[in-house]
N, C-alpha and C positions, 0 to 999 in steps of 0.2 A: 041140457042145452046151455044153461048159464055157465057151467064148468068149461064146456068147449069154447064158448065165446071168450071167457076169461083167459083160457090157455092161449087162444089165437091172439088176443090182445097183448098178452105177455110176450109171445114170440115176436110179434111185430115191434113191440117196444125194445126188446133185446136186439133185434136186427138193426133197428134205428140207432141204438147206442153203439153197436159195432161199426156201423157205417160212419157215424159222426166221429168216432175215435180214429178211423182210417183217414177221413178227410182232414182231421186236425193234424195228425202226424205228417201228412203230405203238405199241408199248408205251412207247417213249421220248418220242414226240410227245404222247401222251395220258396223262400221269402222273396226272392227276386221277381217272382211272377206277379206279386200283388202289393207293391210298395204303397204305403199309406193306408192299407186296409188291415184291421186287426181281427184276430180270431173272434173276439166278442161281437164285432160287426157281422161276421158270418153266422155265428151261433144264433144271434138275434133273428136273422132272416130264416134260419132253418127250424128253430123251435116251433112246434105246433103247425108246421107246414108239411103235412103228410104227402101232398102232391109233389112238392119239390124233392122230398126224401125218396119217394118211390122212383122218381125220374133219375136221381143221382144213383140210386141202387141199381137201376137198369144200366146206367153208364158204367158203373163199377163192374157189374157182372159180365158185361161184354168186353171187359179189359180196356176201357177207355181211360182209366186213371184220372177222373175229373178233378179239377182244381180251379180256384179263383184266379182269373187273369186280369181283373180290372172291374170298372163300373161302366154302365151305360151312361154316356154323357147327358142324355136328355131325361132319363128317368131316375138315375141314381141306383138302379138295380145292380146287384153283383152279377158278374159274368163268369160262369163255369164253362170251361172248354175241356174237351178230351185232351189230355197232355201226355198220353203214352208215347214212348219213343218212336214206335212204328204205328201205322194205322191199327185201330183196335182189332185184336184177333177174332173176337166174337162177331165182327161185322164185315167180314171179307166175303169175296165171291158173290157180290150183288151187283145188279145193273143199276142204272140211275133211278128210274121211277116205274110206276105201275104200267104206264103206257108202253114203255120199253119192254117190260116183263111180258105183257100180253102179246106184243108183236113178235117176240122171239119164239119161233115155232120149233126150232131144233135145239135141244139141250138147254132149256131155260134154267136160269139160276133159281134158287129157292125163294128169293125175296129181292126187293129193291131198296136202295138207300133211303129214298123219300118215304116209302111205306114204313120202314123201320124207325125213322126219326119220328114220324107221327105216332106210332105205337109207343115209343119211349117218352114222348113229350118234349123233344128237343128240336132244334132247327139245324140244318146243315150249315157248316161254316161257309161264309161267302169269301171271296178272294181277299178282301181287306182283313177279315178276321184271321184267315189262314196265315197271311203275311205277318200279322201281329203275333201270332203264336210262334212263328219261325224267328221273330226278333227276340222273343224271350228265350228260346232254346231251339237247337236244331232237332228236327224230327223228320220222319219219312225219308230216310236215306236209302232204305231198301224196299219200301212200299210206296203206295200212292193213295190219295184220298179224293173221292168225289167232292166237289164244292157246289154251292148253289149256282145254278146256271141261268143266265138271262133268258127270258122267254123267247126272244128272237132266235137265239141259237137252238133252244130246245125245240121250237116249232119246225126247225129244219132237220130234226132228227139227231142233233148232237148234244153233247153234255161236256162239262169241263171237269178236270181233275188237276191236282197239284202234287208235287213232290219236291225233294231237295236233292240235287246232284251237283257236284263240282262247286260246292259252297255257294250255290245259287238256287233260289226258289223258282221253279218253272210252272207255268200254267199251260196245260195241253187240252186238246179236244179229242173226243172219241165218239163213236156211235153210242147213243144212250143205252142200247141193248147189250153192249159189251160187258164182260165181267172177267176178272182175273183173280187168281189165288192171292195175289199180293195187293189188290186194290179193295179198299173199304171206304169208310167215311168217318169224319169227326163231326161232333155236334157242339151246340151251344145251348146252355140253359140260363135264363135270366131269373134271378130270385130277388 
């Protein structure tokens, strides 16, 4: 039993080192995303933080390409956003939330964006966060991403999503139960 646990611990440690190496390379290539933040700042926040590493691993595995995009002004926490060029491939074809998923009787999707964010330990980007990401670099020119929807809109059956077309970021609405092959979601992790 001890040998198995040691083996599992070793695999987890190796996976964490691979993830940290991937994050470091991305951090170094895309310095414009995180002006004033050093890699040692990031590493200090990630070391011995298994929960954050597990969440970042889930973001990475679903093709989100997480990277640091700034700090939370009130807490000083580092902000990791999904920075993939298009909405993450491993998170597409989902409706907005579980209520929408349960209400869809015909051809329901496999999951919802809100449920997946909860499982992964992230939050859906809100409109301001999405626009911040788009100021750093253009994304979602062929796809779209669900964003956190105000309760008033959601209570009426709708949900919001964004994309970039014609060099402009658009915010749209759709029925929360809708889903498309090119629509997914982006998330935020505070560390």
